[in-house]
C-alpha distance (Angstrom), angle and dihedral (degrees) to the residues before:
residue distance angle dihedral
M1 . . .
T2 3.80 . .
R3 3.79 126.3 .
D4 3.85 90.6 -108.5
E5 3.78 92.6 50.0
F6 3.84 90.3 48.7
L7 3.79 91.6 51.2
A8 3.83 91.1 48.5
L9 3.82 89.2 62.1
D10 3.76 120.6 94.8
A11 3.78 114.9 -101.4
A12 3.79 97.5 -107.9
E13 3.78 92.4 51.1
A14 3.74 93.4 44.5
A15 3.86 89.4 51.4
E16 3.80 89.8 51.8
K17 3.80 92.2 53.4
L18 3.81 90.8 49.8
N19 3.84 92.2 47.6
A20 3.87 88.7 50.6
L21 3.77 88.1 60.0
L22 3.81 91.4 47.8
A23 3.82 87.4 53.0
D24 3.84 89.1 52.5
G25 3.87 88.6 59.5
K26 3.87 102.5 -93.6
D27 3.71 120.3 133.7
K28 3.80 125.0 -131.6
A29 3.80 95.4 -87.0
G30 3.84 92.3 44.4
A31 3.85 91.5 51.8
M32 3.75 91.1 49.5
A33 3.84 92.4 46.4
E34 3.80 89.3 54.0
F35 3.78 90.1 66.5
G36 3.90 95.5 31.2
I37 3.79 93.9 -118.9
A38 3.77 130.8 140.1
Q39 3.81 132.1 -147.6
A40 3.84 89.1 -97.7
D41 3.85 88.7 58.5
L42 3.84 89.1 53.0
M43 3.77 92.6 50.6
K44 3.86 92.1 50.4
A45 3.79 89.0 50.2
Q46 3.85 90.5 47.3
I47 3.80 92.7 -121.0
F48 3.81 114.7 143.2
F49 3.76 132.7 -167.9
V50 3.87 107.2 -132.0
K51 3.78 127.7 166.0
D52 3.77 93.9 -13.6
K53 3.80 97.6 -49.5
F54 3.79 136.9 85.0
I55 3.84 115.5 -111.8
A56 3.81 126.0 -169.0
R57 3.75 119.6 -132.7
A58 3.83 94.3 -15.3
W59 3.81 91.6 178.3
G60 3.78 98.3 31.8
G61 3.86 93.7 140.4
Y62 3.77 90.8 67.4
T63 3.74 93.7 57.1
S64 3.81 93.8 67.1
T65 3.82 124.4 89.6
K66 3.76 92.7 -166.6
R67 3.83 114.1 115.7
T68 3.77 114.5 -108.9
G69 3.86 99.7 -170.6
N70 3.86 91.4 -114.9
E71 3.68 94.3 100.1
A72 3.80 105.9 119.3
G73 3.85 112.9 -129.5
D74 3.78 93.8 -3.2
T75 3.77 122.8 139.4
G76 3.70 131.2 -170.2
I77 3.78 92.2 -90.3
G78 3.79 104.0 35.2
V79 3.79 151.0 -26.7
G80 3.79 115.6 -62.2
N81 3.78 112.0 -39.3
S82 3.76 95.4 -18.7
D83 3.75 123.1 120.0
P84 3.78 112.6 -155.2
S85 3.76 92.1 -165.4
K86 3.85 87.4 71.6
G87 3.82 92.7 54.8
Y88 3.80 117.8 -146.5
Q89 3.86 90.5 -12.5
G90 3.81 89.9 61.5
V91 3.75 93.6 71.5
């Protein structure tokens, strides 16, 4: 598989392929070299090396801007008593 083909994979599938190489006895550098990728490529693909294995989107929840309902004191228009429509004066 070429570097471009590897980078076209979704993050979870790419992490599985890298972990398969680790299971075959390669180290992190060897697994990455197999596909011709660098650490920067992994970061762009949101693949992380944690506790001797590759994990896809380990912190995926933090990449969303959608409200979850867990925001303490938030309302539909702002945080706490703030009113963003009033700009700086609304704080």
